N, C-alpha and C positions, 0 to 999 in steps of 0.2 A: 553542453550546459544542461544539467539535470534539472527536473522539475519535481517538487514534492507536493503531491495533492493530499490535503488532510494533515498538514504538518503542524496544526495547532493542538492536536491531541498528544497524549503522553507519549505514545509510540513515535508519532510523527516528529515531535520535538527531538527525540533521541536520534532519529534518522537525520534530521536536519543538522544537528550538531556535527555529524560525521561528514555530511555532504559539503559542509562549509570548509573542511580542511583540504587545502590544496586544490580547490576547484576554482575556476574562473568566475562562475556566477551560478546562482541558484534562484529559481523562481518558485514561490509558494503561493498556492491558490487557497483562498479561505472564504467562508461565507460571512455575512454580516453579523451573525451570532457567535462567531468563533472568538476566542481570546485574541487579543491584539498582539500582533507581532511587529516590532519596531524594525523597519528596513534599514539595511546598512549597505556598504559597498559590495558585499558578497550576496546579499539576499534582496530580491525584488518581491514585494507582496502585492498580489493581484486579487481584488475582490471579485468573487464570482461563485457560481455553483455548478454542480455537475449536470443539471438538467439543461443548462445552456451550452449547446455545441459551440456557438460563436465564441463564448468566453473561454471555454476549454481550449478550443483551437488556437485562439490568440495567445494564451499562456503557453501552450506546448510548442509554439513556433520557435525553431532554433535549438530545441532540446535534443540531447543525444539519448538520455535515458529518463524515464518517467517512473517515479515511485507513487503508485496510486493507493493512498491510504484513506481517501475520503469516503464516507459512508453515512447513512442514516442508521445508527445503531439502535439498540434496545429491542429485545424480543417482545416484551409487553406492548411497546409502541407499534410494532409491526402487526401484532394481533388486532389492535384497535383500528389501524389505518394501513392495511396491506397495500392499497393502491399507491400511496405516497412512498412506502418502503420500496416497492418495485420500481417506481419512476426514478428514485434517486440511486438505488443500489444495482439495478439492472440496466436501465436505459442510460443512467449516468455513467456507468462503466463503459457501455457501448459508445458513448460520446468520447470518453478518453481513448478508447481503442481506435475509433475512427479518425480522431484528430492526430493521434500518433502515426497511424498509417498514412494519412494524407500529408504529414510533414516529414515522412521518412525517419521517424524515431527508430533507433536501433532496438531498444528493448523496453518493455513495460513490465514493472514488478507489481503485481496485484496482491493486495492484502485481503485474504479471505478470513474465514472463521471456523472454529471447531463446531459451530452451530450446524454445519452441513452434515455432521454425524448423527444428529438427533439426540434422543435420550438414552442411547446405549450406555450401560453401566460398565462396559469393559474398559479397563484402564491398564497401561497407558494406551491412548488413541494413536494409531499409526496410519500412514497413507495407504496401507493394504486393506484397511477396513472399508466396507462399502458405504457411501453416503446415504443417509436416510433422514433427511431434514424433516422436521415437524412444523416449526414455526414459519410464518411467511418470511422472516428475516433470513432464516437458514436456506429456505428455497431460493430466495433472491441471490444470496451469496454463491450457491451452487450454479445457478444459472449464469451468473457473471464469470464464474470459473470456466464454464463451458464456451462462453464467448472468447475467453482468452485463448483456450486451446483451439478453437475454430480458426481464429485469426492467424495463429501460429502455423496452422496447416494450410490454410487457404492462400495467404498472402506471402509472396517470396520476399526473403530477407527481413521478415517481421518475426520478432521473438517476444514471447510472453512468459513470465515466470509467476507461478501462483504459490503463495505462502499461506498456510493455515495456522493461524494463531490460536492458542488455547487461552492464554492470559497474558496481557502486556504488563510488565512490571518496571518499576524504576530500577536504576542501577543498584541502588542500595538494597532494595527488595530482592533482586535477582541474585546479588552477592550472598545475601543471607540464606536464600533457598539452596544455592549451589555450594555454599561453604567455600567460596572463593573471594579473594580481594576484589574490591570495586574496580581497581585498575585492570585486573585481569578480565573482568567482565567487559569493560569498555573496549579493551584491545580486541577481544574476541568478536564483539559486535562490528567493530571497525574492519576487521578482516572479512567478516561475512558480507558486509556492504561492498567491499571492493570486489569480491567474487561476483556479486549480483550485478555490479556495474560492468563486469567483463574485463577488469583490469588485471594485469599480471600480478601474481602473488607469490612471494618467496617463502615456500615452506620451511626453508632452513631457519627462518626467524621465529617459527612457532615455538 
């Protein structure tokens, strides 16, 4: 059973759409200010926030893979209130990792941000570039990344995957940018999510 934390944002909704296909059940954890998701037989909606280990632990229980998209975004907000930004984005991620470890979750997929690169003008940005965050938000995301790496190295059979997003787009927007049909974009996203879940993927169907 996969869990999608932060599935009420645009990217989370797209991930949720694909998790619901052919899965036994999906748990979505959202805060009281998140857009309302109507639960159905495939989706269980749990109200909670990252700063509560107990709520995160309860939601993670029984999950095989956790997609962690929850965060307190906004660079300006993090500049105004770095303490809260750190509490949600760093300590909250640590709660997800601890809960996943304690419940023997096979894999955590963490959504990071290109903010970890700072204000470098070099494009395109690649994973080979050295992180140099400026904002408290970028610093928090990088710290959360390092916790993911640490847990993967320290705890046996624990696996964490870190994805650094530059900009999340709707299917229509991505299709326009890539010059591809919307169906092709959706298919590619679906295949990527299967790989992240560790499922077998038939390349002959690409």
